[in-house]
N, C-alpha and C positions, 0 to 999 in steps of 0.2 A: 532424643525421642524414644531410644531403645528400652529404657527402663520403664517408660510409661507403658509400652505396648506389652512388655513382659508382665507388668502389675496387671494389666487388664486380663492377660491371659492365664494369671495364675502361676507363672513360672519362677516365682521368687521364693517358693518354699524351701529350696535347697541352699539358699544364698543368705537368708537372714532370720533370726529368731528372736528371742527376747520380747520386751514390751512393744519396741517398735514393729516388730513383725506381727504381733497380735493386732496392733492398730491398723496396720495395712491390710490385713486381713477383714477387718470390719469396713475400711474405706473401700476396698475393691471387690468384696464379696468372694474372696478366696482364703485359703489356709495358708498363711506365711509364717506362723509362729512355731513351727516345727523346730525340735531342739537340734543343736549341733553336734551331738553325739556321733562319733565316728569320723568328724571331719577334721579333727586335730586343730591346726591354728587358722583354719579358714575363717574362723569369726573375726580375727584381726587382720586379715589380708583382703580387705574391703577393696573392690574393684570400682570402676568411675560409676557404674549403673547402680550399685549398692549404695554408694556414698549419696547419689542424687535421690534415691527413694528414702534413704534416711533423713536426708534435710527436708524433703517435701514433707514426710510423715511428721517429724518433730515440730516444724515450723507451725503447721496449722492446729495440731493438737496442744500445744502449749499456747497458741494464741487463745484458745478456749478456756484453758486454765487460768491464764491472767485475767480474762475478761470475767471469770467467775470469783476472782480473789476477794472482791468486795461483798461477797455473799450472794449474788444474784446477777443475771444476765438480762438486760432489759433488750425489747425490740429493737431500740435504736443501736444498742451495741451490736447487736446481729446484723443489722443493716450495715452498719459502718464497717465490721469485719468483712462482709461481702464486697463493700467498696475496695478495701485493701486487696482483697483477692483479684478484683478487677484491675486495679492498678498495677498488680504485679504481672498482668498478661496472661493470666490463666484462662484456657478455653472452657467451653460449657461443661464438657465431661469432667475436666480437672477441678473445676469450681464445685461440682457435685461431691467429688471425693474430698475436697478440701472442708466443705461444709460437714461432712460426716466426721472427719477428724477434729474439727471444732466442737462439734457436740460432744464427742469422746472426752476432750479435754475439759469439759464443764462438769464431768462426773465427780462426785464427791470422793470416790476411791481412786481418781486419777494417780497412777504411780509416778509423780515428777520426779522423785530422786532416781528411780530405776531408768526413766526415759532420759533423762539428762545424762547419767553415767554412760548408757549406751550411744547417745548421740555423740558424745565426746570421742568415745572410742572408734565409732564408725567413720568419724571425719578425720581421724588421726591427729586431732588437736589442731587442725589447720586454723590458724589465727583470722586469715581473712575471711574463711568461710563462717566461722563463728561469730566474727563481727557483722557480718551480713544478716546472720540469724538475729542477732540483738537489735540491729537497725530496724528489721521488719517487725519485731515485737513493740519496740518504741514506737513505730509509725502506727500500728493498730492501738496501742494504749492511749495515744494522743489522737486517735481519729475523729473524737469529739472536741477536740481543742484543750482538752484538760486530762490528767493522769490522777486517779484516784490513789491515796496514799497506800492502800492495800495492793494495789497493782504494782507500785514502786517497789514495796516489800517483797513482792513476788518476784520481780526482776533482780533485785539484789540477791535473792537466795539463788536463783538461776545462774547468776555471775559467779556465786560461790561453788555451785556444781561444776561449772565449766572452768574454774581456775582464773576468771577474769576479773581483774581489779575493779572495784566499784568506781575509781577515777575514770576508767575509760567509759563506763556507763553514763557517767555524769557529763564527760566530753561529749558523746554521742547524742545525749539529750540536749545539751546546748546548741549542737549543731542543728538538730530537728526543730527546735524552737525558732531558730534563725531562718528556718524555710527549708533546710536541707532534707530532701526526701519527702516533703510535704505536698500532697495532691494538689495540683493545679498551681503551684508556686512557680512563678517564672523569675528566676534569679537575675536575668538580664534585663528585667524591667526597671523603670525608674522608682518603682516602689521599694526596691532592696536598697538598703543604706549600705554604706561602705563598712560601718560597725557590723551589720549582719553579715557582710561578706567574710569578714575575718572570723565570725563565729561559725559560719558554714565550713571555713578550712581548719577550725579549731585551733586558731593561733592567735596571740595578743598582737595589738596594733604596733607594738614596739619591736615586733620581730624584724629581723635584717632580710635584705632583698634576697640574699643568698639561702637563707633559712626558709623564707616564704617559698621560693621556687622548689626546694627541697621537699618541703611538705605537700606542695601541689603535685609534684611528680609520684610521690608515695600515694597520695590519695588516689590519684588517676589510676595507678598500677592496681592498687587494692580493689578498685571498682571496675576495672576494664572488664566488659562481660566476657570476652574470650577466656581470659585469666581465670575468672571466677568459674565458668563452665569447666575449664580443665582442672580445678580443684574440686569440683563436685556439685556446684551449682545446678539444678535442672535447666535445661536449655529454655523450657517454657516459661521461665522465671526472669530473663534477662532483661526484660523491659524497665524493670525498676532501676537495675544497675546502669542501663544505657542513660536513663534520664538523670540519675545521679551523677555521672560523669559530665553531662551537659551542664548541671549545676555547678560542679567543681570548676569547670573551666570557666564559666561565666562569673564567678566569684573572683578568681584569680585575675581575669582580665578587668574587672570592675577595680579591684584593689591597686593593680598595676597602673591604671589610667589616674587613679587618684593620686598616686606618688609622683606621677609624670607633672600634675598640676601643681 
């Protein structure tokens, strides 16, 4: 919560500059984009609050950028983006800031290259945090049930900026289409097939029991709310991570039960 309070109070000016600082200034009504001259290596020595602020700012501005990828943003896309914000557990004030960032991302001159470069630097290239960022962007892109080719092209470009292989994006997309991270999807329900459960865990049906357990533990660790917060996920966004750990557990148990039979 500390980063959020400082953002509202305008106390981040000495901590973060660049395009993310400029976007924060618009979202919170303060000046955050002062240069880092005289600070030495402080720009690269991001603390917990700074990483959380960078994650929040990049997430919702890039969400707007992807929504605009096909040339326009419809009312339905805006409504669906707001639904994603609600699913992430944002309070009223945070949603308003997120909406402002979403609006900035729609601008024709949105500096996606610079934003992604700074985001990668601010998060110290933390793979689990960057993967969560991609998962949220995919959730937004598929909020209406389909992803426009231009949106996928934008996501592929973002992977390039972040140094993430497109194969990971493909796997995350497959998991999402099986129900992982989808709003209102109950993996434990009878509607989820065993095939979908394998897709949710991102493994093939021929995987051994040992490898299945290893994958399950890795995914649980990657999405554990406390671990993600420790790496820089804003505390106000842990609801999504919590629901995903529940889905991972339900998918794993469904597969184990099918193998017993």
